[in-house]
PDB file of the backbone (N, CA, C, O) and the ligand in Angstrom, with CONECT records:
HET     ZN  A 101       1
ATOM      1  N   MET A   1     -88.153  80.520  61.252  1.00  0.00           N
ATOM      2  CA  MET A   1     -89.593  80.351  60.818  1.00  0.00           C
ATOM      3  C   MET A   1     -90.443  80.115  62.032  1.00  0.00           C
ATOM      4  O   MET A   1     -91.502  80.732  62.149  1.00  0.00           O
ATOM      5  N   ARG A   2     -90.038  79.242  62.960  1.00  0.00           N
ATOM      6  CA  ARG A   2     -90.812  79.032  64.179  1.00  0.00           C
ATOM      7  C   ARG A   2     -90.960  80.249  65.010  1.00  0.00           C
ATOM      8  O   ARG A   2     -92.019  80.480  65.594  1.00  0.00           O
ATOM      9  N   ALA A   3     -89.889  81.070  65.085  1.00  0.00           N
ATOM     10  CA  ALA A   3     -89.853  82.322  65.853  1.00  0.00           C
ATOM     11  C   ALA A   3     -90.856  83.275  65.265  1.00  0.00           C
ATOM     12  O   ALA A   3     -91.523  83.990  66.013  1.00  0.00           O
ATOM     13  N   LEU A   4     -90.998  83.320  63.906  1.00  0.00           N
ATOM     14  CA  LEU A   4     -91.899  84.177  63.257  1.00  0.00           C
ATOM     15  C   LEU A   4     -93.328  83.750  63.614  1.00  0.00           C
ATOM     16  O   LEU A   4     -94.147  84.616  63.920  1.00  0.00           O
ATOM     17  N   ILE A   5     -93.640  82.542  63.590  1.00  0.00           N
ATOM     18  CA  ILE A   5     -94.960  81.997  63.940  1.00  0.00           C
ATOM     19  C   ILE A   5     -95.351  82.366  65.354  1.00  0.00           C
ATOM     20  O   ILE A   5     -96.470  82.794  65.634  1.00  0.00           O
ATOM     21  N   GLU A   6     -94.382  82.183  66.231  1.00  0.00           N
ATOM     22  CA  GLU A   6     -94.633  82.494  67.639  1.00  0.00           C
ATOM     23  C   GLU A   6     -94.891  83.991  67.892  1.00  0.00           C
ATOM     24  O   GLU A   6     -95.688  84.401  68.735  1.00  0.00           O
ATOM     25  N   LYS A   7     -94.136  84.783  67.074  1.00  0.00           N
ATOM     26  CA  LYS A   7     -94.355  86.272  67.138  1.00  0.00           C
ATOM     27  C   LYS A   7     -95.709  86.637  66.618  1.00  0.00           C
ATOM     28  O   LYS A   7     -96.371  87.487  67.214  1.00  0.00           O
ATOM     29  N   LEU A   8     -96.143  86.073  65.588  1.00  0.00           N
ATOM     30  CA  LEU A   8     -97.443  86.344  65.000  1.00  0.00           C
ATOM     31  C   LEU A   8     -98.623  85.899  65.873  1.00  0.00           C
ATOM     32  O   LEU A   8     -99.701  86.494  65.873  1.00  0.00           O
ATOM     33  N   GLN A   9     -98.354  84.819  66.615  1.00  0.00           N
ATOM     34  CA  GLN A   9     -99.440  84.418  67.527  1.00  0.00           C
ATOM     35  C   GLN A   9     -99.568  85.351  68.684  1.00  0.00           C
ATOM     36  O   GLN A   9    -100.643  85.482  69.268  1.00  0.00           O
ATOM     37  N   LYS A  10     -98.518  85.984  69.016  1.00  0.00           N
ATOM     38  CA  LYS A  10     -98.572  86.974  70.175  1.00  0.00           C
ATOM     39  C   LYS A  10     -99.057  88.326  69.711  1.00  0.00           C
ATOM     40  O   LYS A  10     -99.597  89.105  70.497  1.00  0.00           O
ATOM     41  N   ASP A  11     -98.858  88.617  68.394  1.00  0.00           N
ATOM     42  CA  ASP A  11     -99.008  89.999  67.877  1.00  0.00           C
ATOM     43  C   ASP A  11     -99.921  90.018  66.689  1.00  0.00           C
ATOM     44  O   ASP A  11     -99.485  90.007  65.537  1.00  0.00           O
ATOM     45  N   PRO A  12    -101.246  90.047  67.002  1.00  0.00           N
ATOM     46  CA  PRO A  12    -102.244  90.056  65.812  1.00  0.00           C
ATOM     47  C   PRO A  12    -102.031  91.161  64.852  1.00  0.00           C
ATOM     48  O   PRO A  12    -102.323  90.989  63.668  1.00  0.00           O
ATOM     49  N   GLU A  13    -101.524  92.330  65.289  1.00  0.00           N
ATOM     50  CA  GLU A  13    -101.375  93.417  64.338  1.00  0.00           C
ATOM     51  C   GLU A  13    -100.454  93.032  63.163  1.00  0.00           C
ATOM     52  O   GLU A  13    -100.685  93.397  62.011  1.00  0.00           O
ATOM     53  N   ASP A  14     -99.389  92.268  63.520  1.00  0.00           N
ATOM     54  CA  ASP A  14     -98.460  91.884  62.508  1.00  0.00           C
ATOM     55  C   ASP A  14     -99.091  90.973  61.474  1.00  0.00           C
ATOM     56  O   ASP A  14     -98.732  91.018  60.297  1.00  0.00           O
ATOM     57  N   ILE A  15    -100.034  90.144  61.909  1.00  0.00           N
ATOM     58  CA  ILE A  15    -100.726  89.210  61.011  1.00  0.00           C
ATOM     59  C   ILE A  15    -101.572  90.072  60.007  1.00  0.00           C
ATOM     60  O   ILE A  15    -101.630  89.775  58.814  1.00  0.00           O
ATOM     61  N   LYS A  16    -102.161  91.047  60.491  1.00  0.00           N
ATOM     62  CA  LYS A  16    -102.978  91.977  59.642  1.00  0.00           C
ATOM     63  C   LYS A  16    -102.059  92.508  58.563  1.00  0.00           C
ATOM     64  O   LYS A  16    -102.437  92.508  57.391  1.00  0.00           O
ATOM     65  N   THR A  17    -100.915  92.943  58.898  1.00  0.00           N
ATOM     66  CA  THR A  17     -99.987  93.529  57.888  1.00  0.00           C
ATOM     67  C   THR A  17     -99.592  92.483  56.857  1.00  0.00           C
ATOM     68  O   THR A  17     -99.619  92.740  55.653  1.00  0.00           O
ATOM     69  N   LEU A  18     -99.242  91.358  57.319  1.00  0.00           N
ATOM     70  CA  LEU A  18     -98.788  90.241  56.383  1.00  0.00           C
ATOM     71  C   LEU A  18     -99.858  89.807  55.497  1.00  0.00           C
ATOM     72  O   LEU A  18     -99.592  89.384  54.372  1.00  0.00           O
ATOM     73  N   GLN A  19    -101.190  89.893  55.982  1.00  0.00           N
ATOM     74  CA  GLN A  19    -102.257  89.482  55.161  1.00  0.00           C
ATOM     75  C   GLN A  19    -102.624  90.564  54.020  1.00  0.00           C
ATOM     76  O   GLN A  19    -103.464  90.337  53.150  1.00  0.00           O
ATOM     77  N   GLY A  20    -101.948  91.677  54.121  1.00  0.00           N
ATOM     78  CA  GLY A  20    -102.128  92.720  53.102  1.00  0.00           C
ATOM     79  C   GLY A  20    -103.234  93.677  53.290  1.00  0.00           C
ATOM     80  O   GLY A  20    -103.840  94.129  52.318  1.00  0.00           O
ATOM     81  N   ILE A  21    -103.534  94.017  54.560  1.00  0.00           N
ATOM     82  CA  ILE A  21    -104.576  95.052  54.759  1.00  0.00           C
ATOM     83  C   ILE A  21    -103.785  96.375  54.814  1.00  0.00           C
ATOM     84  O   ILE A  21    -102.985  96.635  55.713  1.00  0.00           O
ATOM     85  N   ILE A  22    -104.066  97.176  53.797  1.00  0.00           N
ATOM     86  CA  ILE A  22    -103.300  98.461  53.704  1.00  0.00           C
ATOM     87  C   ILE A  22    -104.207  99.628  53.688  1.00  0.00           C
ATOM     88  O   ILE A  22    -105.392  99.490  53.385  1.00  0.00           O
ATOM     89  N   PRO A  23    -103.665 100.845  54.023  1.00  0.00           N
ATOM     90  CA  PRO A  23    -104.517 101.992  54.057  1.00  0.00           C
ATOM     91  C   PRO A  23    -104.748 102.572  52.704  1.00  0.00           C
ATOM     92  O   PRO A  23    -103.811 102.667  51.912  1.00  0.00           O
ATOM     93  N   ILE A  24    -106.035 102.993  52.384  1.00  0.00           N
ATOM     94  CA  ILE A  24    -106.433 103.678  51.153  1.00  0.00           C
ATOM     95  C   ILE A  24    -107.004 105.082  51.522  1.00  0.00           C
ATOM     96  O   ILE A  24    -107.787 105.182  52.467  1.00  0.00           O
ATOM     97  N   CYS A  25    -106.644 106.110  50.831  1.00  0.00           N
ATOM     98  CA  CYS A  25    -107.199 107.426  51.065  1.00  0.00           C
ATOM     99  C   CYS A  25    -108.599 107.487  50.526  1.00  0.00           C
ATOM    100  O   CYS A  25    -108.836 107.212  49.349  1.00  0.00           O
ATOM    101  N   THR A  26    -109.549 107.852  51.399  1.00  0.00           N
ATOM    102  CA  THR A  26    -110.958 107.887  51.011  1.00  0.00           C
ATOM    103  C   THR A  26    -111.217 109.042  49.990  1.00  0.00           C
ATOM    104  O   THR A  26    -112.211 109.014  49.264  1.00  0.00           O
ATOM    105  N   SER A  27    -110.341 110.017  49.948  1.00  0.00           N
ATOM    106  CA  SER A  27    -110.549 111.216  49.126  1.00  0.00           C
ATOM    107  C   SER A  27    -110.033 111.009  47.684  1.00  0.00           C
ATOM    108  O   SER A  27    -110.779 111.173  46.719  1.00  0.00           O
ATOM    109  N   CYS A  28    -108.788 110.658  47.566  1.00  0.00           N
ATOM    110  CA  CYS A  28    -108.171 110.558  46.223  1.00  0.00           C
ATOM    111  C   CYS A  28    -107.878 109.135  45.784  1.00  0.00           C
ATOM    112  O   CYS A  28    -107.374 108.894  44.687  1.00  0.00           O
ATOM    113  N   LYS A  29    -108.199 108.211  46.651  1.00  0.00           N
ATOM    114  CA  LYS A  29    -108.054 106.757  46.389  1.00  0.00           C
ATOM    115  C   LYS A  29    -106.592 106.346  46.217  1.00  0.00           C
ATOM    116  O   LYS A  29    -106.315 105.278  45.671  1.00  0.00           O
ATOM    117  N   LYS A  30    -105.658 107.175  46.672  1.00  0.00           N
ATOM    118  CA  LYS A  30    -104.303 106.670  46.725  1.00  0.00           C
ATOM    119  C   LYS A  30    -104.122 105.692  47.876  1.00  0.00           C
ATOM    120  O   LYS A  30    -104.802 105.767  48.900  1.00  0.00           O
ATOM    121  N   ILE A  31    -103.207 104.794  47.683  1.00  0.00           N
ATOM    122  CA  ILE A  31    -102.948 103.831  48.837  1.00  0.00           C
ATOM    123  C   ILE A  31    -101.546 103.933  49.271  1.00  0.00           C
ATOM    124  O   ILE A  31    -100.655 104.305  48.508  1.00  0.00           O
ATOM    125  N   ARG A  32    -101.340 103.583  50.570  1.00  0.00           N
ATOM    126  CA  ARG A  32    -100.005 103.658  51.154  1.00  0.00           C
ATOM    127  C   ARG A  32     -99.373 102.351  51.123  1.00  0.00           C
ATOM    128  O   ARG A  32     -99.965 101.404  51.639  1.00  0.00           O
ATOM    129  N   ASP A  33     -98.156 102.178  50.539  1.00  0.00           N
ATOM    130  CA  ASP A  33     -97.487 100.911  50.539  1.00  0.00           C
ATOM    131  C   ASP A  33     -96.618 100.764  51.787  1.00  0.00           C
ATOM    132  O   ASP A  33     -96.550 101.691  52.594  1.00  0.00           O
ATOM    133  N   ASP A  34     -95.977  99.662  51.957  1.00  0.00           N
ATOM    134  CA  ASP A  34     -95.206  99.299  53.136  1.00  0.00           C
ATOM    135  C   ASP A  34     -94.017 100.253  53.352  1.00  0.00           C
ATOM    136  O   ASP A  34     -93.435 100.331  54.434  1.00  0.00           O
ATOM    137  N   MET A  35     -93.697 100.959  52.287  1.00  0.00           N
ATOM    138  CA  MET A  35     -92.598 102.031  52.522  1.00  0.00           C
ATOM    139  C   MET A  35     -93.140 103.341  52.986  1.00  0.00           C
ATOM    140  O   MET A  35     -92.381 104.288  53.196  1.00  0.00           O
ATOM    141  N   GLY A  36     -94.468 103.426  53.156  1.00  0.00           N
ATOM    142  CA  GLY A  36     -95.063 104.645  53.563  1.00  0.00           C
ATOM    143  C   GLY A  36     -95.333 105.645  52.453  1.00  0.00           C
ATOM    144  O   GLY A  36     -95.605 106.815  52.722  1.00  0.00           O
ATOM    145  N   ILE A  37     -95.259 105.200  51.224  1.00  0.00           N
ATOM    146  CA  ILE A  37     -95.410 106.068  50.053  1.00  0.00           C
ATOM    147  C   ILE A  37     -96.845 105.841  49.504  1.00  0.00           C
ATOM    148  O   ILE A  37     -97.357 104.727  49.397  1.00  0.00           O
ATOM    149  N   TRP A  38     -97.493 107.116  49.137  1.00  0.00           N
ATOM    150  CA  TRP A  38     -98.799 107.026  48.631  1.00  0.00           C
ATOM    151  C   TRP A  38     -98.781 106.887  47.145  1.00  0.00           C
ATOM    152  O   TRP A  38     -98.209 107.717  46.440  1.00  0.00           O
ATOM    153  N   ASN A  39     -99.445 105.774  46.629  1.00  0.00           N
ATOM    154  CA  ASN A  39     -99.528 105.490  45.239  1.00  0.00           C
ATOM    155  C   ASN A  39    -100.934 105.565  44.683  1.00  0.00           C
ATOM    156  O   ASN A  39    -101.905 105.428  45.427  1.00  0.00           O
ATOM    157  N   HIS A  40    -101.057 105.784  43.367  1.00  0.00           N
ATOM    158  CA  HIS A  40    -102.377 105.704  42.742  1.00  0.00           C
ATOM    159  C   HIS A  40    -102.811 104.227  42.684  1.00  0.00           C
ATOM    160  O   HIS A  40    -102.016 103.333  42.395  1.00  0.00           O
ATOM    161  N   ILE A  41    -104.071 104.018  42.963  1.00  0.00           N
ATOM    162  CA  ILE A  41    -104.565 102.674  43.163  1.00  0.00           C
ATOM    163  C   ILE A  41    -104.456 101.850  41.886  1.00  0.00           C
ATOM    164  O   ILE A  41    -104.245 100.639  41.957  1.00  0.00           O
ATOM    165  N   GLU A  42    -104.598 102.493  40.696  1.00  0.00           N
ATOM    166  CA  GLU A  42    -104.612 101.703  39.460  1.00  0.00           C
ATOM    167  C   GLU A  42    -103.231 101.072  39.280  1.00  0.00           C
ATOM    168  O   GLU A  42    -103.120  99.936  38.818  1.00  0.00           O
ATOM    169  N   ALA A  43    -102.175 101.815  39.647  1.00  0.00           N
ATOM    170  CA  ALA A  43    -100.841 101.252  39.483  1.00  0.00           C
ATOM    171  C   ALA A  43    -100.548 100.171  40.551  1.00  0.00           C
ATOM    172  O   ALA A  43     -99.915  99.156  40.261  1.00  0.00           O
ATOM    173  N   TYR A  44    -100.986 100.395  41.699  1.00  0.00           N
ATOM    174  CA  TYR A  44    -100.704  99.514  42.828  1.00  0.00           C
ATOM    175  C   TYR A  44    -101.518  98.254  42.806  1.00  0.00           C
ATOM    176  O   TYR A  44    -100.982  97.209  43.176  1.00  0.00           O
ATOM    177  N   SER A  45    -102.756  98.263  42.409  1.00  0.00           N
ATOM    178  CA  SER A  45    -103.615  97.155  42.465  1.00  0.00           C
ATOM    179  C   SER A  45    -103.260  96.129  41.440  1.00  0.00           C
ATOM    180  O   SER A  45    -103.658  94.973  41.583  1.00  0.00           O
ATOM    181  N   ILE A  46    -102.554  96.472  40.441  1.00  0.00           N
ATOM    182  CA  ILE A  46    -102.101  95.555  39.441  1.00  0.00           C
ATOM    183  C   ILE A  46    -101.155  94.533  40.062  1.00  0.00           C
ATOM    184  O   ILE A  46    -101.253  93.330  39.822  1.00  0.00           O
ATOM    185  N   VAL A  47    -100.228  95.063  40.877  1.00  0.00           N
ATOM    186  CA  VAL A  47     -99.301  94.217  41.545  1.00  0.00           C
ATOM    187  C   VAL A  47     -99.832  93.544  42.825  1.00  0.00           C
ATOM    188  O   VAL A  47     -99.481  92.405  43.134  1.00  0.00           O
ATOM    189  N   HIS A  48    -100.696  94.284  43.568  1.00  0.00           N
ATOM    190  CA  HIS A  48    -101.188  93.788  44.843  1.00  0.00           C
ATOM    191  C   HIS A  48    -102.715  93.547  44.822  1.00  0.00           C
ATOM    192  O   HIS A  48    -103.436  93.902  45.754  1.00  0.00           O
ATOM    193  N   TYR A  49    -103.173  92.927  43.716  1.00  0.00           N
ATOM    194  CA  TYR A  49    -104.595  92.790  43.596  1.00  0.00           C
ATOM    195  C   TYR A  49    -105.197  91.947  44.723  1.00  0.00           C
ATOM    196  O   TYR A  49    -106.417  91.985  44.878  1.00  0.00           O
ATOM    197  N   GLN A  50    -104.454  91.203  45.505  1.00  0.00           N
ATOM    198  CA  GLN A  50    -105.023  90.365  46.518  1.00  0.00           C
ATOM    199  C   GLN A  50    -105.223  91.084  47.835  1.00  0.00           C
ATOM    200  O   GLN A  50    -105.853  90.549  48.747  1.00  0.00           O
ATOM    201  N   THR A  51    -104.717  92.240  47.937  1.00  0.00           N
ATOM    202  CA  THR A  51    -104.790  92.984  49.201  1.00  0.00           C
ATOM    203  C   THR A  51    -106.193  93.575  49.472  1.00  0.00           C
ATOM    204  O   THR A  51    -106.912  93.988  48.562  1.00  0.00           O
ATOM    205  N   LYS A  52    -106.533  93.589  50.755  1.00  0.00           N
ATOM    206  CA  LYS A  52    -107.707  94.191  51.213  1.00  0.00           C
ATOM    207  C   LYS A  52    -107.383  95.647  51.569  1.00  0.00           C
ATOM    208  O   LYS A  52    -106.230  95.966  51.858  1.00  0.00           O
ATOM    209  N   PHE A  53    -108.406  96.548  51.551  1.00  0.00           N
ATOM    210  CA  PHE A  53    -108.084  97.882  51.902  1.00  0.00           C
ATOM    211  C   PHE A  53    -108.737  98.309  53.186  1.00  0.00           C
ATOM    212  O   PHE A  53    -109.818  97.863  53.571  1.00  0.00           O
ATOM    213  N   THR A  54    -108.010  99.210  53.832  1.00  0.00           N
ATOM    214  CA  THR A  54    -108.619  99.857  55.031  1.00  0.00           C
ATOM    215  C   THR A  54    -108.531 101.353  54.739  1.00  0.00           C
ATOM    216  O   THR A  54    -107.566 101.860  54.167  1.00  0.00           O
ATOM    217  N   HIS A  55    -109.633 102.046  55.181  1.00  0.00           N
ATOM    218  CA  HIS A  55    -109.755 103.420  54.764  1.00  0.00           C
ATOM    219  C   HIS A  55    -109.097 104.467  55.696  1.00  0.00           C
ATOM    220  O   HIS A  55    -109.162 104.361  56.921  1.00  0.00           O
ATOM    221  N   GLY A  56    -108.479 105.455  55.083  1.00  0.00           N
ATOM    222  CA  GLY A  56    -107.829 106.474  55.813  1.00  0.00           C
ATOM    223  C   GLY A  56    -107.725 107.715  54.901  1.00  0.00           C
ATOM    224  O   GLY A  56    -108.453 107.825  53.914  1.00  0.00           O
ATOM    225  N   THR A  57    -106.860 108.597  55.222  1.00  0.00           N
ATOM    226  CA  THR A  57    -106.660 109.792  54.412  1.00  0.00           C
ATOM    227  C   THR A  57    -105.147 110.086  54.253  1.00  0.00           C
ATOM    228  O   THR A  57    -104.396 110.121  55.227  1.00  0.00           O
ATOM    229  N   CYS A  58    -104.742 110.292  53.005  1.00  0.00           N
ATOM    230  CA  CYS A  58    -103.282 110.594  52.767  1.00  0.00           C
ATOM    231  C   CYS A  58    -102.980 112.036  53.272  1.00  0.00           C
ATOM    232  O   CYS A  58    -103.884 112.859  53.416  1.00  0.00           O
ATOM    233  N   PRO A  59    -101.710 112.299  53.529  1.00  0.00           N
ATOM    234  CA  PRO A  59    -101.336 113.635  54.051  1.00  0.00           C
ATOM    235  C   PRO A  59    -101.836 114.808  53.102  1.00  0.00           C
ATOM    236  O   PRO A  59    -102.245 115.876  53.558  1.00  0.00           O
ATOM    237  N   GLU A  60    -101.775 114.542  51.836  1.00  0.00           N
ATOM    238  CA  GLU A  60    -102.181 115.558  50.864  1.00  0.00           C
ATOM    239  C   GLU A  60    -103.642 115.926  51.063  1.00  0.00           C
ATOM    240  O   GLU A  60    -103.949 117.116  51.123  1.00  0.00           O
ATOM    241  N   CYS A  61    -104.581 114.949  51.172  1.00  0.00           N
ATOM    242  CA  CYS A  61    -105.952 115.172  51.294  1.00  0.00           C
ATOM    243  C   CYS A  61    -106.300 115.666  52.716  1.00  0.00           C
ATOM    244  O   CYS A  61    -107.250 116.424  52.910  1.00  0.00           O
ATOM    245  N   ALA A  62    -105.525 115.226  53.671  1.00  0.00           N
ATOM    246  CA  ALA A  62    -105.708 115.715  55.069  1.00  0.00           C
ATOM    247  C   ALA A  62    -105.463 117.171  55.121  1.00  0.00           C
ATOM    248  O   ALA A  62    -106.225 117.893  55.764  1.00  0.00           O
ATOM    249  N   LYS A  63    -104.441 117.647  54.480  1.00  0.00           N
ATOM    250  CA  LYS A  63    -104.142 119.164  54.388  1.00  0.00           C
ATOM    251  C   LYS A  63    -105.317 119.853  53.730  1.00  0.00           C
ATOM    252  O   LYS A  63    -105.797 120.862  54.247  1.00  0.00           O
ATOM    253  N   LYS A  64    -105.797 119.347  52.611  1.00  0.00           N
ATOM    254  CA  LYS A  64    -106.878 119.947  51.833  1.00  0.00           C
ATOM    255  C   LYS A  64    -108.128 120.023  52.738  1.00  0.00           C
ATOM    256  O   LYS A  64    -108.800 121.054  52.782  1.00  0.00           O
ATOM    257  N   PHE A  65    -108.410 119.009  53.404  1.00  0.00           N
ATOM    258  CA  PHE A  65    -109.578 118.884  54.284  1.00  0.00           C
ATOM    259  C   PHE A  65    -109.534 119.954  55.379  1.00  0.00           C
ATOM    260  O   PHE A  65    -110.525 120.633  55.648  1.00  0.00           O
ATOM    261  N   ILE A  66    -108.318 120.090  56.024  1.00  0.00           N
ATOM    262  CA  ILE A  66    -108.157 121.053  57.060  1.00  0.00           C
ATOM    263  C   ILE A  66    -108.334 122.450  56.504  1.00  0.00           C
ATOM    264  O   ILE A  66    -109.036 123.265  57.103  1.00  0.00           O
ATOM    265  N   TRP A  67    -107.727 122.742  55.398  1.00  0.00           N
ATOM    266  CA  TRP A  67    -107.838 124.025  54.663  1.00  0.00           C
ATOM    267  C   TRP A  67    -109.230 124.395  54.294  1.00  0.00           C
ATOM    268  O   TRP A  67    -109.649 125.537  54.482  1.00  0.00           O
ATOM    269  N   ASN A  68    -109.950 123.456  53.774  1.00  0.00           N
ATOM    270  CA  ASN A  68    -111.384 123.684  53.445  1.00  0.00           C
ATOM    271  C   ASN A  68    -112.201 124.047  54.665  1.00  0.00           C
ATOM    272  O   ASN A  68    -113.085 124.900  54.596  1.00  0.00           O
ATOM    273  N   ASN A  69    -111.918 123.423  55.746  1.00  0.00           N
ATOM    274  CA  ASN A  69    -112.749 123.639  56.951  1.00  0.00           C
ATOM    275  C   ASN A  69    -112.465 125.003  57.580  1.00  0.00           C
ATOM    276  O   ASN A  69    -113.321 125.642  58.193  1.00  0.00           O
ATOM    277  N   PHE A  70    -111.166 125.420  57.380  1.00  0.00           N
ATOM    278  CA  PHE A  70    -110.808 126.777  57.940  1.00  0.00           C
ATOM    279  C   PHE A  70    -111.362 127.872  57.118  1.00  0.00           C
ATOM    280  O   PHE A  70    -111.482 129.004  57.587  1.00  0.00           O
ATOM    281  N   ASN A  71    -111.716 127.568  55.868  1.00  0.00           N
ATOM    282  CA  ASN A  71    -112.115 128.633  55.002  1.00  0.00           C
ATOM    283  C   ASN A  71    -113.664 128.650  54.769  1.00  0.00           C
ATOM    284  O   ASN A  71    -114.159 129.361  53.894  1.00  0.00           O
ATOM    285  N   LYS A  72    -114.335 127.925  55.500  1.00  0.00           N
ATOM    286  CA  LYS A  72    -115.837 127.901  55.459  1.00  0.00           C
ATOM    287  C   LYS A  72    -116.459 129.190  56.050  1.00  0.00           C
ATOM    288  O   LYS A  72    -117.683 129.323  56.088  1.00  0.00           O
TER     289      LYS A  72
HETATM  290 ZN    ZN A 101    -105.629 111.488  49.303  1.00  0.00          ZN2+
END
């Protein structure tokens, strides 16, 4: 336990993760869990309602975005 606290004091990025700041796709509102899987927010937020969201784009929407820009 003490080792964990020491690690967190040295590594602020880990604290962010533990506090539950997770990526959310700005396009389809899916969110990525700690396993790297994108879930629909309705399903996820029931379990993780205390988490804060940080915005990003899931691979699916990233592909769509690139595709749309190439076809303009
Ligand atoms: Zn998306």
